[in-house]
C-alpha positions, 0 to 999 in steps of 0.5 A, spaced: 201 231 106 208 234 109 209 239 103 216 236 102 214 229 101 211 227 096 210 219 095 209 216 089 206 208 092 204 204 097 208 199 099 204 193 099 209 189 094 208 182 097 204 180 090 211 182 086 212 175 084 218 171 081 224 175 084 227 168 086 231 164 081 228 158 084 221 159 085 217 163 081 211 163 085 214 166 091 213 173 092 217 179 095 214 178 102 215 170 102 222 171 102 223 178 106 220 179 112 219 178 119 215 172 117 220 170 112 227 170 117 221 166 122 221 161 116 228 160 116 230 160 123 226 154 124 229 150 119 234 150 124 230 148 130 236 144 133 240 151 134 234 156 135 231 152 139 233 154 146 232 161 143 224 162 142 220 167 143 213 165 147 215 157 146 215 158 138 222 160 134 220 167 130 224 172 127 226 175 134 230 168 136 235 170 131 236 177 134 236 173 141 241 168 139 246 174 136 245 178 142 247 170 146 254 167 148 252 161 144 258 162 139 255 157 134 248 160 135 251 166 133 254 164 127 247 160 124 244 167 126 248 171 121 247 166 116 240 166 116 241 174 115 245 172 109 240 169 106 235 174 107 240 180 106 241 176 099 233 175 098 232 183 099 237 184 094 234 180 089 227 184 090 231 191 091 234 189 084 228 187 080 224 194 083 230 198 081 229 196 074 222 197 074 218 190 075 215 193 082 208 193 080 202 190 081 198 188 074 192 193 075 197 199 075 196 204 070 202 206 066 203 212 069 203 207 077 208 203 074 216 206 074 214 208 081 219 204 084 224 204 078 232 207 079 232 207 087 238 211 090 235 210 098 233 204 101 230 205 109 230 198 112 224 199 118 220 194 122 222 189 127 228 186 123 231 193 123 232 194 130 239 194 134 244 189 132 241 185 128 239 192 123 245 193 123 248 187 120 243 186 115 243 193 113 251 191 111 249 185 108 244 187 103 250 193 101 253 187 100 249 183 095 247 190 092 254 191 090 254 184 086 248 186 082 252 193 081 248 197 084 252 199 089 250 206 089 243 205 092 244 207 098 241 203 104 241 205 112 237 202 117 229 207 119 229 212 125 224 209 128 223 202 126 217 200 131 210 202 132 212 211 134 213 211 126 206 209 125 203 214 130 209 220 127 207 218 120 200 219 121 201 226 124 206 228 118 200 226 113 195 231 116 201 236 118 197 242 113 190 240 116 193 241 123 196 248 121 190 250 118 186 249 125 192 252 129 190 259 124 184 258 125 184 258 133 190 263 133 195 258 136 202 259 136 204 252 138 199 246 138 200 239 139 197 232 134 195 226 136 197 220 131 195 212 133 197 205 130 193 199 129 199 194 130 197 186 130 199 186 138 199 193 140 195 199 139 199 205 139 198 213 141 203 219 141 202 226 142 207 230 138 208 238 139 207 242 133 210 249 130 205 251 125 208 257 122 214 252 120 209 245 120 215 242 124 214 237 129 218 239 135 223 235 138 223 234 146 229 233 151 230 226 148 225 224 143 220 227 138 213 225 142 211 229 149 208 223 151 206 215 148 202 210 150 200 203 148 194 198 149 195 191 147 190 188 141 183 185 144 182 177 144 189 175 141 187 168 141 181 168 136 184 173 131 187 167 125 179 166 124 178 173 120 181 171 114 180 176 109 181 171 103 175 167 106 168 169 103 164 166 108 163 166 116 158 163 120 154 167 124 158 166 131 164 168 128 162 174 125 159 176 132 165 174 135 169 179 129 164 185 130 165 184 138 172 185 137 172 190 132 168 194 137 173 193 142 178 195 138 175 202 137 173 203 145 180 202 146 183 206 140 178 211 143 180 211 151 188 211 148 186 218 144 182 221 150 188 219 154 193 223 150 187 228 150 188 229 158 196 229 158 196 235 153 191 238 158 195 237 163 201 240 161 197 246 158 197 244 151 192 246 145 191 239 142 188 239 134 182 236 132 184 232 126 187 226 129 191 221 125 190 214 125 195 208 122 193 202 119 194 196 114 191 195 109 189 201 103 185 207 105 180 212 101 180 219 103 172 218 105 175 214 111 174 207 108 179 201 110 179 197 103 183 190 104 184 189 112 188 184 115 186 178 120 187 182 126 182 188 124 175 183 122 169 186 119 174 193 118 173 193 110 168 197 106 166 191 103 163 189 110 159 196 109 164 199 115 167 207 115 173 207 120 173 214 121 166 215 121 166 210 127 171 212 131 168 219 131 160 217 133 165 213 138 168 220 141 162 224 141 159 219 145 165 219 150 164 227 150 169 229 145 166 234 139 167 236 133 175 231 132 176 229 125 180 222 124 184 222 118 186 215 116 193 212 112 196 206 110 201 204 116 207 202 111 207 209 108 206 212 115 212 209 116 215 210 110 213 218 111 215 219 118 223 216 116 224 219 110 222 226 113 226 226 119 232 224 114 230 229 109 237 231 108 238 224 106 234 223 101 232 230 098 236 228 091 233 222 090 228 217 090 227 213 096 223 206 099 221 203 106 220 197 107 217 195 113 220 188 115 215 186 120 209 180 120 209 182 113 212 187 108 209 193 107 211 201 105 212 205 100 216 209 095 217 216 094 221 222 094 222 230 095 216 234 093 217 238 086 
């Protein structure tokens, strides 16, 4: 973890119950996420049917309506975002007063979200004009709840870049130690993000002396690339809540797992080759942002449907498995570090806004297909 940041709690907050006065069973994710935005839009299908994405009304349909010249659609899109923002304010209020915890959390952990001073809105919903409008509306609804002092702003990196940047920042100290051991005055590092639709990779330069990621001409990455997650049409079969699988489903799931590892390794090699072309020394420590909680031993505890049979209960260790694939591809001595993707995105966005969050506690909400993130503060 970067020495300037301290993560207080992970952002798996979708089990936060009772934030809606209308339905106590609804969770934060039910009311404030990209999925929730899509469901709101589908209730007004007559308006949004002209803005389908892959023949379906989604949260992105709202963004397309905002960008259109259809005044009625634009007006309806703003109404939907108003509802989403009001839900966000309800959830933030609930967290602010100290209700943002899971039942099995210790007393020490239960106040992680209490008295938030900064809220970073990330994920696909936070991008561009949609994100700007959403943030403004959230501020308005927080003011109605006498919480106008909470600073709400758009994430600097709303997409997969936040995942691989956070994965690198998470292991900054290890990379600095590696650079010192190798006698390097400059080193680059590889970070990856395993998303629902894409696996992304980024290569960044780090100053070992300061531990800072060095900005390039336009961006922070020297190189970035992505590839599609394999066999999208089958992913709906693999839900963690299901206890049993047929033998054919298990074979199919393990095949997808194999392909994902192979594609991840291919992206790592691609990034390493790019570093070599540029004459840059590349760190052997590699960071990967993944869905679900992680352990220091390299296990994913509660993965999701698009990473089938990736969990510890499946007898699968992510870091050791990927390291073995890299060895087969003649990449020796690589060490993989994994981190929850919501925490990674939160770390990345807080890291590049340290001057803004330095005075208090912050929360990052990754408003994508689900709702992840983290609560943190400047390290003491």
